[in-house]
MOPAC internal coordinates of N, CA, C and O (Angstrom, degrees):
PM7 1SCF
backbone

  N    0.0000 0     0.00 0     0.00 0    0    0    0
  C    1.4471 1     0.00 0     0.00 0    1    0    0
  C    1.5268 1   108.50 1     0.00 0    2    1    0
  O    1.2310 1   119.91 1   -55.38 1    3    2    1
  N    1.3483 1   117.78 1   124.62 1    3    2    1
  C    1.4651 1   119.67 1  -178.22 1    5    3    2
  C    1.5276 1   111.38 1   -69.46 1    6    5    3
  O    1.2310 1   121.71 1   -32.85 1    7    6    5
  N    1.3043 1   114.33 1   147.15 1    7    6    5
  C    1.4683 1   120.69 1   178.60 1    9    7    6
  C    1.5240 1   108.07 1   -85.26 1   10    9    7
  O    1.2310 1   120.98 1   -50.45 1   11   10    9
  N    1.3493 1   115.73 1   129.55 1   11   10    9
  C    1.4622 1   120.33 1   178.76 1   13   11   10
  C    1.5212 1   109.31 1   -83.55 1   14   13   11
  O    1.2310 1   120.82 1   -33.05 1   15   14   13
  N    1.3437 1   116.04 1   146.95 1   15   14   13
  C    1.4666 1   118.96 1   178.31 1   17   15   14
  C    1.5256 1   111.13 1   -66.50 1   18   17   15
  O    1.2310 1   121.17 1   -23.38 1   19   18   17
  N    1.3091 1   115.36 1   156.62 1   19   18   17
  C    1.4708 1   120.59 1   178.38 1   21   19   18
  C    1.5189 1   109.21 1   -61.22 1   22   21   19
  O    1.2310 1   120.78 1   -40.89 1   23   22   21
  N    1.3206 1   116.12 1   139.11 1   23   22   21
  C    1.4581 1   121.22 1   178.82 1   25   23   22
  C    1.5178 1   113.53 1    83.69 1   26   25   23
  O    1.2310 1   119.80 1  -168.00 1   27   26   25
  N    1.3169 1   117.98 1    12.00 1   27   26   25
  C    1.4574 1   121.19 1   178.57 1   29   27   26
  C    1.5322 1   108.57 1   -61.03 1   30   29   27
  O    1.2310 1   119.77 1   -48.06 1   31   30   29
  N    1.3544 1   118.04 1   131.94 1   31   30   29
  C    1.4680 1   120.60 1  -178.10 1   33   31   30
  C    1.5257 1   113.62 1   -57.66 1   34   33   31
  O    1.2310 1   119.76 1   153.88 1   35   34   33
  N    1.3151 1   118.05 1   -26.12 1   35   34   33
  C    1.4648 1   120.21 1  -179.04 1   37   35   34
  C    1.5230 1   112.32 1   -71.35 1   38   37   35
  O    1.2310 1   119.83 1   166.62 1   39   38   37
  N    1.3310 1   117.94 1   -13.38 1   39   38   37
  C    1.4605 1   121.25 1   178.12 1   41   39   38
  C    1.5252 1   112.71 1   -83.61 1   42   41   39
  O    1.2310 1   119.66 1   169.76 1   43   42   41
  N    1.3412 1   118.26 1   -10.24 1   43   42   41
  C    1.4611 1   121.57 1  -179.12 1   45   43   42
  C    1.5152 1   110.70 1   -84.68 1   46   45   43
  O    1.2310 1   120.02 1   -25.46 1   47   46   45
  N    1.3127 1   117.57 1   154.54 1   47   46   45
  C    1.4700 1   120.40 1   176.82 1   49   47   46
  C    1.5284 1   111.48 1   -62.16 1   50   49   47
  O    1.2310 1   120.96 1   -25.19 1   51   50   49
  N    1.3204 1   115.76 1   154.81 1   51   50   49
  C    1.4648 1   121.56 1  -177.60 1   53   51   50
  C    1.5235 1   111.93 1   -59.71 1   54   53   51
  O    1.2310 1   120.16 1   143.13 1   55   54   53
  N    1.3193 1   117.30 1   -36.87 1   55   54   53
  C    1.4673 1   120.28 1  -179.68 1   57   55   54
  C    1.5233 1   110.80 1   -64.20 1   58   57   55
  O    1.2310 1   120.20 1   141.39 1   59   58   57
  N    1.3143 1   117.23 1   -38.61 1   59   58   57
  C    1.4697 1   120.70 1   179.20 1   61   59   58
  C    1.5238 1   110.89 1   -68.14 1   62   61   59
  O    1.2310 1   120.30 1   139.56 1   63   62   61
  N    1.3456 1   117.02 1   -40.44 1   63   62   61
  C    1.4661 1   120.10 1   177.87 1   65   63   62
  C    1.5280 1   110.19 1   -64.15 1   66   65   63
  O    1.2310 1   120.38 1   140.10 1   67   66   65
  N    1.3398 1   116.88 1   -39.90 1   67   66   65
  C    1.4661 1   120.56 1   178.08 1   69   67   66
  C    1.5258 1   111.19 1   -64.43 1   70   69   67
  O    1.2310 1   120.44 1   139.31 1   71   70   69
  N    1.3218 1   116.77 1   -40.69 1   71   70   69
  C    1.4703 1   120.65 1   178.24 1   73   71   70
  C    1.5198 1   110.93 1   -64.66 1   74   73   71
  O    1.2310 1   120.13 1   141.43 1   75   74   73
  N    1.3271 1   117.35 1   -38.57 1   75   74   73
  C    1.4648 1   120.50 1   177.50 1   77   75   74
  C    1.5235 1   111.13 1   -62.72 1   78   77   75
  O    1.2310 1   120.67 1   137.92 1   79   78   77
  N    1.3202 1   116.33 1   -42.08 1   79   78   77
  C    1.4704 1   119.85 1   179.12 1   81   79   78
  C    1.5275 1   110.79 1   -68.47 1   82   81   79
  O    1.2310 1   120.59 1   139.94 1   83   82   81
  N    1.3078 1   116.48 1   -40.06 1   83   82   81
  C    1.4634 1   120.42 1  -179.73 1   85   83   82
  C    1.5304 1   111.25 1   -65.40 1   86   85   83
  O    1.2310 1   120.30 1   146.14 1   87   86   85
  N    1.3231 1   117.04 1   -33.86 1   87   86   85
  C    1.4679 1   119.84 1   179.58 1   89   87   86
  C    1.5193 1   111.71 1   -64.83 1   90   89   87
  O    1.2310 1   120.06 1   157.39 1   91   90   89
  N    1.3251 1   117.49 1   -22.61 1   91   90   89
  C    1.4659 1   120.88 1   178.21 1   93   91   90
  C    1.5313 1   112.23 1   -76.25 1   94   93   91
  O    1.2310 1   119.91 1   167.33 1   95   94   93
  N    1.3100 1   117.78 1   -12.67 1   95   94   93
  C    1.4670 1   120.89 1  -176.50 1   97   95   94
  C    1.5237 1   112.99 1   -82.20 1   98   97   95
  O    1.2310 1   119.15 1   156.92 1   99   98   97
  N    1.3231 1   119.22 1   -23.08 1   99   98   97
  C    1.4680 1   121.30 1  -172.08 1  101   99   98
  C    1.5257 1   112.98 1   -66.11 1  102  101   99
  O    1.2310 1   119.53 1   128.03 1  103  102  101
  N    1.3299 1   118.50 1   -51.97 1  103  102  101
  C    1.4624 1   120.89 1  -174.92 1  105  103  102
  C    1.5262 1   112.49 1   -60.27 1  106  105  103
  O    1.2310 1   118.97 1   130.68 1  107  106  105
  N    1.3410 1   119.57 1   -49.32 1  107  106  105
  C    1.4682 1   117.74 1   178.55 1  109  107  106
  C    1.5261 1   113.38 1   -64.88 1  110  109  107
  O    1.2310 1   120.42 1   148.26 1  111  110  109
  N    1.3204 1   116.81 1   -31.74 1  111  110  109
  C    1.4664 1   119.97 1   178.52 1  113  111  110
  C    1.5234 1   110.37 1   -64.85 1  114  113  111
  O    1.2310 1   120.25 1   132.97 1  115  114  113
  N    1.3291 1   117.12 1   -47.03 1  115  114  113
  C    1.4641 1   120.08 1   179.77 1  117  115  114
  C    1.5240 1   111.58 1   -67.59 1  118  117  115
  O    1.2310 1   119.91 1   143.88 1  119  118  117
  N    1.3328 1   117.78 1   -36.12 1  119  118  117
  C    1.4631 1   120.41 1   177.15 1  121  119  118
  C    1.5229 1   110.79 1   -64.03 1  122  121  119
  O    1.2310 1   120.31 1   139.06 1  123  122  121
  N    1.3270 1   117.01 1   -40.94 1  123  122  121
  C    1.4609 1   121.10 1   177.30 1  125  123  122
  C    1.5213 1   110.89 1   -64.64 1  126  125  123
  O    1.2310 1   120.25 1   138.64 1  127  126  125
  N    1.3297 1   117.12 1   -41.36 1  127  126  125
  C    1.4608 1   120.62 1   178.49 1  129  127  126
  C    1.5245 1   110.79 1   -63.31 1  130  129  127
  O    1.2310 1   120.10 1   141.06 1  131  130  129
  N    1.3450 1   117.41 1   -38.94 1  131  130  129
  C    1.4639 1   120.54 1   177.54 1  133  131  130
  C    1.5174 1   110.44 1   -64.07 1  134  133  131
  O    1.2310 1   120.65 1   138.43 1  135  134  133
  N    1.3297 1   116.35 1   -41.57 1  135  134  133
  C    1.4574 1   120.39 1   179.41 1  137  135  134
  C    1.5265 1   111.11 1   -64.61 1  138  137  135
  O    1.2310 1   120.52 1   133.61 1  139  138  137
  N    1.3206 1   116.61 1   -46.39 1  139  138  137
  C    1.4657 1   119.84 1  -179.38 1  141  139  138
  C    1.5232 1   111.99 1   -65.77 1  142  141  139
  O    1.2310 1   120.20 1   144.98 1  143  142  141
  N    1.3163 1   117.22 1   -35.02 1  143  142  141
  C    1.4584 1   120.90 1  -179.54 1  145  143  142
  C    1.5185 1   110.99 1   -75.44 1  146  145  143
  O    1.2310 1   119.97 1   146.43 1  147  146  145
  N    1.3285 1   117.66 1   -33.57 1  147  146  145
  C    1.4576 1   121.48 1  -175.46 1  149  147  146
  C    1.5083 1   115.31 1   -81.64 1  150  149  147
  O    1.2310 1   119.61 1   158.47 1  151  150  149
  N    1.3249 1   118.34 1   -21.53 1  151  150  149
  C    1.4556 1   121.44 1  -178.98 1  153  151  150
  C    1.5251 1   108.88 1   -79.48 1  154  153  151
  O    1.2310 1   120.06 1   -57.36 1  155  154  153
  N    1.3332 1   117.49 1   122.64 1  155  154  153
  C    1.4699 1   119.19 1   179.77 1  157  155  154
  C    1.5298 1   111.14 1   -60.37 1  158  157  155
  O    1.2310 1   120.80 1   -54.12 1  159  158  157
  N    1.3078 1   116.07 1   125.88 1  159  158  157
  C    1.4597 1   121.19 1   179.77 1  161  159  158
  C    1.5173 1   113.62 1    70.55 1  162  161  159
  O    1.2310 1   120.37 1  -167.55 1  163  162  161
  N    1.3278 1   116.90 1    12.45 1  163  162  161
  C    1.4549 1   120.56 1  -176.67 1  165  163  162
  C    1.5013 1   113.58 1   -92.17 1  166  165  163
  O    1.2310 1   119.51 1  -156.76 1  167  166  165
  N    1.2712 1   118.53 1    23.24 1  167  166  165
  C    1.4527 1   121.43 1   178.65 1  169  167  166
  C    1.5089 1   111.78 1    93.49 1  170  169  167
  O    1.2310 1   120.82 1  -111.60 1  171  170  169
  N    1.3179 1   116.03 1    68.40 1  171  170  169
  C    1.4641 1   119.71 1   179.57 1  173  171  170
  C    1.5183 1   110.00 1   -58.09 1  174  173  171
  O    1.2310 1   120.85 1   -52.98 1  175  174  173
  N    1.3096 1   115.97 1   127.02 1  175  174  173
  C    1.4541 1   121.30 1   179.12 1  177  175  174
  C    1.5217 1   109.53 1   -73.48 1  178  177  175
  O    1.2310 1   120.86 1   139.67 1  179  178  177
  N    1.3226 1   115.96 1   -40.33 1  179  178  177
  C    1.4617 1   120.89 1   179.65 1  181  179  178
  C    1.5227 1   107.55 1  -104.15 1  182  181  179
  O    1.2310 1   120.32 1   -69.66 1  183  182  181
  N    1.3096 1   116.99 1   110.34 1  183  182  181
  C    1.4600 1   120.57 1  -175.20 1  185  183  182
  C    1.5283 1   112.30 1   -65.37 1  186  185  183
  O    1.2310 1   119.88 1   157.34 1  187  186  185
  N    1.3237 1   117.83 1   -22.66 1  187  186  185
  C    1.4679 1   120.50 1   179.44 1  189  187  186
  C    1.5224 1   111.40 1   -71.31 1  190  189  187
  O    1.2310 1   119.98 1   162.59 1  191  190  189
  N    1.3333 1   117.64 1   -17.41 1  191  190  189
  C    1.4592 1   121.37 1  -176.77 1  193  191  190
  C    1.5243 1   112.60 1   -89.70 1  194  193  191
  O    1.2310 1   118.91 1  -177.61 1  195  194  193
  N    1.3018 1   119.68 1     2.39 1  195  194  193
  C    1.4571 1   121.35 1  -178.98 1  197  195  194
  C    1.5176 1   110.11 1   -63.49 1  198  197  195
  O    1.2310 1   121.58 1   -47.02 1  199  198  197
  N    1.3235 1   114.58 1   132.98 1  199  198  197
  C    1.4480 1   120.30 1   179.85 1  201  199  198
  C    1.5130 1   113.62 1    83.94 1  202  201  199
  O    1.2310 1   119.70 1   176.65 1  203  202  201
  N    1.3159 1   118.19 1    -3.35 1  203  202  201
  C    1.4663 1   121.68 1   179.46 1  205  203  202
  C    1.5227 1   109.68 1   -81.20 1  206  205  203
  O    1.2310 1   120.82 1   -19.47 1  207  206  205
  N    1.3070 1   116.04 1   160.53 1  207  206  205
  C    1.4529 1   121.20 1   176.02 1  209  207  206
  C    1.5233 1   108.44 1   -61.00 1  210  209  207
  O    1.2310 1   119.02 1   -49.66 1  211  210  209
  N    1.3580 1   119.48 1   130.34 1  211  210  209
  C    1.4634 1   121.54 1  -172.52 1  213  211  210
  C    1.5306 1   115.41 1   -60.15 1  214  213  211
  O    1.2310 1   120.03 1   157.43 1  215  214  213
  N    1.3282 1   117.55 1   -22.57 1  215  214  213
  C    1.4653 1   118.43 1  -177.86 1  217  215  214
  C    1.5225 1   113.29 1   -98.90 1  218  217  215
  O    1.2310 1   120.13 1  -165.45 1  219  218  217
  N    1.2978 1   117.36 1    14.55 1  219  218  217
  C    1.4647 1   119.68 1   176.58 1  221  219  218
  C    1.5123 1   109.20 1  -111.96 1  222  221  219
  O    1.2310 1   120.89 1   -30.85 1  223  222  221
  N    1.2873 1   115.90 1   149.15 1  223  222  221
  C    1.4558 1   120.42 1   173.31 1  225  223  222
  C    1.5153 1   115.17 1    82.16 1  226  225  223
  O    1.2310 1   120.64 1    67.34 1  227  226  225
  N    1.3069 1   116.38 1  -112.66 1  227  226  225
  C    1.4485 1   122.17 1  -168.35 1  229  227  226
  C    1.5259 1   114.25 1   -73.77 1  230  229  227
  O    1.2310 1   119.46 1   143.66 1  231  230  229
  N    1.3240 1   118.64 1   -36.34 1  231  230  229
  C    1.4654 1   120.54 1  -176.44 1  233  231  230
  C    1.5246 1   111.30 1   -60.15 1  234  233  231
  O    1.2310 1   119.01 1   127.65 1  235  234  233
  N    1.3476 1   119.50 1   -52.35 1  235  234  233
  C    1.4673 1   118.08 1   178.22 1  237  235  234
  C    1.5309 1   112.80 1   -61.36 1  238  237  235
  O    1.2310 1   120.66 1   144.90 1  239  238  237
  N    1.3333 1   116.35 1   -35.10 1  239  238  237
  C    1.4604 1   119.03 1   179.36 1  241  239  238
  C    1.5254 1   110.19 1   -63.46 1  242  241  239
  O    1.2310 1   119.97 1   133.73 1  243  242  241
  N    1.3421 1   117.66 1   -46.27 1  243  242  241
  C    1.4653 1   120.47 1   179.58 1  245  243  242
  C    1.5236 1   111.35 1   -64.62 1  246  245  243
  O    1.2310 1   120.19 1   141.80 1  247  246  245
  N    1.3402 1   117.24 1   -38.20 1  247  246  245
  C    1.4654 1   119.95 1   178.32 1  249  247  246
  C    1.5242 1   111.09 1   -65.10 1  250  249  247
  O    1.2310 1   120.45 1   137.35 1  251  250  249
  N    1.3274 1   116.74 1   -42.65 1  251  250  249
  C    1.4661 1   119.67 1   176.88 1  253  251  250
  C    1.5300 1   111.60 1   -63.90 1  254  253  251
  O    1.2310 1   120.54 1   138.17 1  255  254  253
  N    1.3187 1   116.57 1   -41.83 1  255  254  253
  C    1.4604 1   119.59 1   179.07 1  257  255  254
  C    1.5260 1   110.58 1   -64.19 1  258  257  255
  O    1.2310 1   120.47 1   142.05 1  259  258  257
  N    1.3234 1   116.71 1   -37.95 1  259  258  257
  C    1.4602 1   120.60 1   176.71 1  261  259  258
  C    1.5264 1   110.44 1   -63.63 1  262  261  259
  O    1.2310 1   120.54 1   137.53 1  263  262  261
  N    1.3319 1   116.57 1   -42.47 1  263  262  261
  C    1.4689 1   120.03 1   178.74 1  265  263  262
  C    1.5298 1   111.63 1   -65.29 1  266  265  263
  O    1.2310 1   120.37 1   136.83 1  267  266  265
  N    1.3314 1   116.90 1   -43.17 1  267  266  265
  C    1.4605 1   120.15 1  -179.45 1  269  267  266
  C    1.5296 1   112.21 1   -66.11 1  270  269  267
  O    1.2310 1   120.49 1   151.01 1  271  270  269
  N    1.3263 1   116.67 1   -28.99 1  271  270  269
  C    1.4614 1   120.85 1  -178.96 1  273  271  270
  C    1.5305 1   112.82 1   -95.31 1  274  273  271
  O    1.2310 1   119.79 1  -167.61 1  275  274  273
  N    1.3288 1   118.01 1    12.39 1  275  274  273
  C    1.4645 1   120.67 1  -179.15 1  277  275  274
  C    1.5294 1   113.13 1   -85.25 1  278  277  275
  O    1.2310 1   119.42 1   175.09 1  279  278  277
  N    1.3143 1   118.71 1    -4.91 1  279  278  277
  C    1.4679 1   121.43 1  -178.52 1  281  279  278
  C    1.5286 1   113.64 1   -56.18 1  282  281  279
  O    1.2310 1   118.60 1   136.43 1  283  282  281
  N    1.3411 1   120.27 1   -43.57 1  283  282  281
  C    1.4620 1   118.64 1   178.06 1  285  283  282
  C    1.5328 1   112.99 1   -61.23 1  286  285  283
  O    1.2310 1   120.22 1   144.63 1  287  286  285
  N    1.3321 1   117.18 1   -35.37 1  287  286  285
  C    1.4682 1   120.42 1   178.16 1  289  287  286
  C    1.5215 1   110.18 1   -68.73 1  290  289  287
  O    1.2310 1   120.32 1   137.85 1  291  290  289
  N    1.3350 1   117.00 1   -42.15 1  291  290  289
  C    1.4627 1   120.17 1   178.76 1  293  291  290
  C    1.5258 1   111.00 1   -64.00 1  294  293  291
  O    1.2310 1   120.70 1   141.03 1  295  294  293
  N    1.3136 1   116.27 1   -38.97 1  295  294  293
  C    1.4554 1   121.09 1   177.61 1  297  295  294
  C    1.5288 1   110.53 1   -64.68 1  298  297  295
  O    1.2310 1   120.43 1   137.97 1  299  298  297
  N    1.3229 1   116.79 1   -42.03 1  299  298  297
  C    1.4615 1   121.58 1   179.98 1  301  299  298
  C    1.5286 1   110.84 1   -64.83 1  302  301  299
  O    1.2310 1   120.19 1   135.79 1  303  302  301
  N    1.3288 1   117.24 1   -44.21 1  303  302  301
  C    1.4557 1   121.22 1  -179.57 1  305  303  302
  C    1.5303 1   111.72 1   -67.24 1  306  305  303
  O    1.2310 1   120.44 1   140.40 1  307  306  305
  N    1.3222 1   116.76 1   -39.60 1  307  306  305
  C    1.4684 1   119.56 1  -177.81 1  309  307  306
  C    1.5261 1   112.68 1   -72.86 1  310  309  307
  O    1.2310 1   119.92 1   159.14 1  311  310  309
  N    1.3327 1   117.75 1   -20.86 1  311  310  309
  C    1.4601 1   119.49 1  -179.06 1  313  311  310
  C    1.5317 1   112.33 1   -84.49 1  314  313  311
  O    1.2310 1   120.12 1   172.22 1  315  314  313
  N    1.2962 1   117.37 1    -7.78 1  315  314  313
  C    1.4683 1   119.82 1  -178.80 1  317  315  314
  C    1.4825 1   112.88 1   -95.93 1  318  317  315
  O    1.2310 1   120.10 1   180.00 1  319  318  317

């Protein structure tokens, strides 16, 4: 049986592996929400924002949230 290197993801508990995978879902979700909110007539998530300037309100918030939640993706890319 081959010896796995230290820190191999398979040595972590299942709950930790699930949390790592779940953390990857936040950034793309917020980016998609920003896209859907920013496209005119593209399915406004917040009905109160209809007719508002596309770069005010929810779009910048979703973009910032996507940026703040991109750390797991950056960590994943840098480890490869």
